[in-house]
Residue, then its C-alpha position, 0 to 999 in steps of 0.5 A: m570217704p575212706v577206701y580200704r583194700i581188703r583181700g585185693v578189693d577196694v571197699d569204699f566205706p562212708f566212715d572210718a572203720y572200726d577193727c571189728q568192721i574191717t574183720y566183718m568185711d573181710r569175712v564177707l569178701q572171703s565168702l564171696q571170693q571163695g564161693n562159700n557160705a557164711l555165718l556172720e554174727s556181729p552185735t547190733g550197733t557195730g554197723k553190720t548192715l553198712c559193712l555188708l552193703c559196702s563189701t558186697l557191692a565193692w566185690r560186685r564192682t570188681f566184675g565190671e561197672f554197675l548196670r545203667g539204663g536198660g542193661g540187665g543183670g537178671g536177663g529177660g523173663s516172663q511177666p509175673s502171673g497176671s501181667q499182660q505187658s506185651g511190649a516188654s522186651a527181653t534183655p540179654l543175660s549179663p555175666y555179672p553176679v546179682i546180689i539178693y538182699a533179704s530181710r524179714t520185714h519191709s520196715q527192715l528193708r527200708q532201713v537197709i536202703k536208707e543205709l545204701k543211700a549213705t554210701n557212694y555206691r549206686p548199683k542198679m537196684a530194685v525192691l520187691g514188696s507185696r500188693e498190699q504194700m504197693c497196690i494203688h487200684e481204687e478197689v483192689s487196694k482195699l482187699r487183703g491177702k489172697a483176695q487181693n492177689n486174685g483181684c489183681q490177676f483177674l483185672c490184669k487178665k482182662r486188661r481192665c487195670r489202667h495202672n498195669n496197662i501203662v507199665t511197659e511204656y513207662m519203663r521204656s521212657n524211664n530206664e534210669l529208674g533204679n540207678e539211685p536208691f529208692d524205697i517202696e514208698d517212692l514207687v507208690n508215689i510214682g504210681r500215684t503221681k504218674g499212673p503206672c502200677p508200683y507192683y509191676i514196676s518193681r517186677e520189671l526192674s527185678k529183671s535188670v539189677d545189680i542188687l535186689f531187696a526182698p522179704y524172706n518169703y520171696l526166696i523161701d516160698p517156692g511159688n514166689r521164687r518161681s515168679l522171679a523169672g529173670i534172676p540167674w540163680d547160678n550167678a546169684v549171692l543170697i544174703f539173709d539179714e536178721a537171720h536169727n529166726l531163719e530156721s523157724i521161718c523155713a520150717d513153718a513155710a514148709s508146714f501146714d495146719l488145716l484148722p476145722t474152721s478153714l475146712t468148713s469155710c472151704i466147703a462153703e466156698a465150693q458151694e458158692c462156686i456151684q451157685l455162681c456157675s449155675f447162675k452164669r450158665s443160666i444168663e450167658n448160656s456158656a459152655d466154658k469148662q471154667f463154669d462147669p458146676e460139676n468140677y466144683a461139686i467134685l471139689k466140695a465132695l472131696l473136702m467133705a470126705l476129708e473132713k469126715k475122715i479126719s473126724e473118724l481117726v481114733i485118738e487114744s490120748k488127747e494130750l498126745g493126739y494122733t501121730k504118724p510118720g510123715i509118709y502116712i499123709y500119702e496113704f491118708l489122702s490116697e483113700l480119698n483118691i488124692t494123689s500126685e496126679t489128681s492133685k494137679k487137677l484139684i489145683e487147677t479147679i481151686d485156681s479157677a474157683s478163686l478167680l470165679l469167686e473174685e469175679g463174683n465179688s467184683g459185682e458182675t453177678k448178683a450171686g457174687a455178693k456172698a463171696k465177699s466174706t469167704v473169698s480165697r479160703l480155698e487157697t489154703i487147700r492149694d498151698m497144702l497140696d503144693i507142700i505135700f506133692r512138691g516136686g512130684g515125689q515123696g522123698h521129703a516126707k521123711y522130715y515130716r510128722f503127720h499129726v491130728n490134735e483134738s480140742r474144744q471149740t471156743s466162742g470165737d469159732s463161729l462156724q462150729v457148734f460151741g463146746k463141740a470137739s474139733r480136730t486140726l490136721s497138721w503136717w509139720c516139717f522138722n528139717p529147715g534145711l529143705a528150703m536151703e537145699e532148694f538154693l543148692k539145687l539152683g546153684v547159687r554162688s554163696i549164702i550169707l546169714t547174718s544177725g546180731t544174735l546167731s549164737p550158737l552158730e554150730s547148732l544153727a548150721m546143723e539145723l539148716n543142714l548146710e556147710f558154712p566154712v566161713r564163720l565169725e562171732n564179732p566183738h562189740v565196738i564198746s569198751p568194757d566200762q560201758i557195760w555191766v553184765g551180771v547173774v543174780p542167783v538170789g534175792p535180798s532175803g537169800h531166796p534163790l531166783n529160779s523161774s523153772y516150773r517147780t518154783r515159779e508158782t510159789e509166793k516166795y519166788k514172786q515176792e523175791l523177784g518183785t523186790v529185786i525189780v523194785n531195787f533195780a528200778r531205783i538204781v537204773p536211770d531212765g528206761l528199764l526193760v524186764f523180759f519174762p519167759s511167757y505172757s502167762m508168767m508175766d501176767k501172774c507175777i504182775d497180778y501178784w505184785k499188785n495185791r501183795n508185798h514182801e513178807h519181810s517188808v515194813d513198807e505198807n505199799t504193794i510191790w507194784q506200788r513200790m515199783c511205780k514209785y521209781k518208774q512208771p510201768v508199761i505192759e506189752p499187750r498180747q494183741s499186735s493192734n495195741f502194740p503201737n499205743a504201748i510204745e507211745d505210752y512208754a515214750a511219753k512216760l520216759r519224758d515225764s520228769s516226775t519220776s526217774g523213768a519208765i519200766f517196760f514189762a515184756v516177753c521173750r520172743g514178743k514184739v519188744s524183744e524182736g523188732l525195736d531199738f531201745a538206744d540211750r535213755a530208752g533202755r539203760a538196762v534189761i532184766v531177764t527173769g528166766m529162760p523162755f523154754s517152750t512148753p515141753t508137752d506142746p505136740k510140735v515141740r515134743l515131736k521135734r525133740e523126738y525127731l532130732d533124738k531119733r536122727d541122732y540115734l540113727d546117725k550113730m548107728a550108721t557110723p559108730s566109728n565116726k565119733n566126731s560126727k555131730v548131730l543136734t539132739g532134741e535137748e540141745w535144740y530145746v535149750q538153744q531155742a530158749a538161749r537165742a530168744v534171750n540173746q535177742a532180748v538182751g540185744r535191745v540195749i547197747r545200740h551204738r558205740h557211745d551207748y551204755g547199759a546193764i544186762i541183768y540175768c535174774d535166774e540162778r540157772f544162768v550161772w551154769s556153764n552150759y547156759q553161759s556157753q549159749m550166750s552171744y560171744w561178745l557178752k561172754p567176757y563181761i559176765k560176772c556171777y555174784s554170790k551175794y545180793g549186796e555186792i550186785v546192788q553195790t557194783l550196779t549202783r557204782f556203774f550207773r553213778d559213774k556213767v551218769s556223772l561222766d555224761p554232761l549232756e542233758p536228755k535231748e528233746m525226742d524227735c519222731n521217726d518211722s521206726i515202727a511204721p509197719l505196726g501202724e505208721k506211728c510217730l515215735p521218739q528217735e532217741i527211744l527207737s533208733d532206726s539206724p543202728a549202723a549210722s549210730v555207730n559212727e554218728h559222732r563222726v558225721t558232724t566233723a566230716t569236713t574237718r577230718r577230710n582236711n586233716y587227712m589231706n594235711f596229715a598223711q600219716i594220720t589214719p582213720a580215727n578208730r584204727a589209729t594203733l592198727s594203722m600207724k603201727h603197720g603202715c596204713t595210709s588213708t584218704s577221705q578224698p571224695m569219689s570222682s563220680r558216683g560209683q567210681l573211684s577217683q584215680d588220685s584217691q589213696v587207699v587204706d591198706l590193711t597190712d599183713h603185720a596186722t594179723t596173726h592166724g586170722h585174728l587182729k593182733e591184740h596189742t593193736l586193739k588196746s586203745l579201744r579195749l576191744k577183744k579179738a574177734k573169734i573166728a572159726d578154725n576152719v577158715s582157711s585164709v587169714l587176713s595176713r594173706n589177703v591184705e596188701s601192705r604198704d610202708l610209710p615214710g618215717y616208719q620206724g618199726e612195729q614197736s616204735t613211734p615215727l619221729s615225725r609223729r612224736s614231734t608233732i604231738e610234743q610240739a602241740c603240747e609245748k605250745n601250752e607254756a603259760i602258768q595259770e591257776g585252774p579251778g579250785g586253786h590248782v596250779s597248772i604245769t607248763g607244757p614242757a614241764f608236763l611232758k618231762l614229768a610224764r616221761e618220768k612217771l610213765s613207762t615207755a609203752e604208757y607214754g606211747e599210749f599217752v601220745e596216741f590219746m593226745k593225738a586223738l584229742k587234738l584231731k578229735n579222732m576219738h570221742i572227746k569224752d573217751s579220750l579224756e577218760a582214757i588219759a585220766k585212767l592212765f594218770s589215776s594211780p597214786g604216784r601219778l596224781t600230779l599228772l592227773e592235776g596238771f593235765r588240765v592245761f591241755v583241756s579246752k574250756n568247754q571240756l574242763p567241767l567233764y575233766e574236773q569230774l574225772v579228776r574228782r573221781y580218780s582222786v577220791a578213789n586214791t584217798 
């Protein structure tokens, strides 16, 4: 595997790194070395996860070798709540940093661990999960949520869980666990075959690790964070992957909504506790305070008083509800004698109630039978009190709003009288930075936020209220001819496409949008994704299309029937339980050869837009029908905007002289939220280096500069606004015609994988739902790994495949020599040094990227250290200077060309030119720089350093001008038999273009 020396750190990377991957790892290392926070955006398909793992683990290893056996990076600590492991011994604190890698879901963490297995790094690791994921107890595993937690803790406290009881002994005799990468499923398998509890194994391992994988809630939720007793937070690095929704997750975690049904259930549970206590006392004659019915009678009375007080608030406007500043919550609760002091007693009572209800539910008492259906609802009151009285103070209340909203009950609210007005008490946090502030108080070394769609970075930084000195918006690894991005402001009849509330309900708009989608369904091959701003908008349009046609159409079929003529439709369901079936349906329709593919109608912020990869045939184009703005009259949205505007006003009043002071306004936040949802949706296509597709914005507002400024950085160079609909159809048709004609591969038979395992462990086509974006970036290199390893040993001057120009022009060496052992570099290994000549002011020089047609990475101005100061240089023998080609390399390529001396008649009667004659002609027809490019492409073709299709196309383009058609025809002599059909297509394409 190649080893790259970046900022003085040897990074072992499993593939030959792209320039944007080198830049990404450089920014990660800058953040870690300087102890700064970082915002890093890199498009999906650029190997972001792999870069993140390799660079952080390489940095960690600079402090010392990875932990082994029972040595602890986290140190000793108390058992998690409910565990009774008396034999676990504390381990001494390690001076080494701990990396905590968090992602949103267990399925995403599964993919990250899969990437770790592909590297040479073998850190001591652990992965945290919920009891729902890990519990193997016969009864407790059937429970869910708080009921499951309470049941587990109850059995552990009584030492009646055989799986928990043997964890200490198992850990003592298997201290090598965690030395090799493992997943939650691996832990569960250990538990099922050998007996120990997977949940508590993971907790024990977390005290002694180099890297810990965990879902977001283990870091953001204060209670979960406190349970990680062994983590040295002041020596920890936090990585939030897929962080595009982090701000909303943080805000939601610090907020609550007390629904009327929940409050009614809590009152019923308090009554159940009173009955359980009375029953226990009657049969056991116990004086235990835990079974004192008076405590639960007081709890019930308080809850009933709270319900009554909420109902008595005067709401003058049902639309606006009842709103007060956040501090009002303390005045409101103090009238019920609920204060910071009394809340502690209430929380103790609720904890006892939860255990009592679970004990009753376990069947120990007959009276416990009723507790099964209502167990743990009281936990909502506990969580509410934790949020309100966090830290024992009231300082955080200024970031909140107190709100009571009134609504009519529906038939689904079985605990209320149908038709009766009910009220929801909310306390909403409008400062997501509160969660981040907790990490600052803990003294963490660095916080790294990364995703494929973080843009706009500035607004995200302001929302989280953190300094992010290190920032990066990376380009994609694809070339410009692999993507088509266009704004469609008008339809075929010239009517504007605008999905704003003023026009989206009109028949004219629905007709025009439907006709546009019909046309694109005809042009786009295979899979087409169509995203609407909302479910409501999607339902209304589809209903209209099923019953109507365009007023100017001569076709008798409805718009919907015309769509189905080209592609079979699938509609994203509102219910999560139906989503796996929709995905399977889409996969089946893509395989159906009777039509030209399938069309998936979905919603921005829905499951299709957030969680899945639609690589290759599964997503050749994505259509965005409008900006998914939140409902402006929604109380939470309205109050958030008011909060931000007020904060902006107060900030300007406080520092009127500081004109550079920037605070996010309500309108900016409103637009930014919609833009980020769009960016997330369009990221479903272009999932790897060799993918291609189109992104189509069907709304005239995307022409506006303030909308385009919110788009992902990597997309901006490709965006083109079309004024004429005919031009759109023409260019899009040409794009797909060219790409399909150059793709000689037949559609592969689709295999199954676990891409949407959390949605139901369904088996899905691999081609449709790619589960490893990072691996897919470099997938074409895997099959020739052995060949390239030999190439690197035989050609010392040949550098990593997609860094040919960068490395050779600036004196890099490389190696694919294997590691001497897992986690340790061989002493004889060479290292790819990225030279100081390769960069200028923090940017890779543009000329070094020409062969890949990559644009320079956009790096924030406040990044103080540049690549040129942090990458060591090493000269090669025969290096002739930045603008020249080494003589030894030139002769190697030319000698390879000169071996093809035979004159032969090619397909179609074309006469081939001999190797030496062709080279002489090439020198005459090409400029010095172009001839140098040709030599580079020939080298890539010979050594298979670039994808063969890319190499041939680049060479054909070089020879495509009218005066060079002889070169285009004559180059056939250097093309192998297998690739000759592909090259013939290129010859015909460029020959026609010049006639």
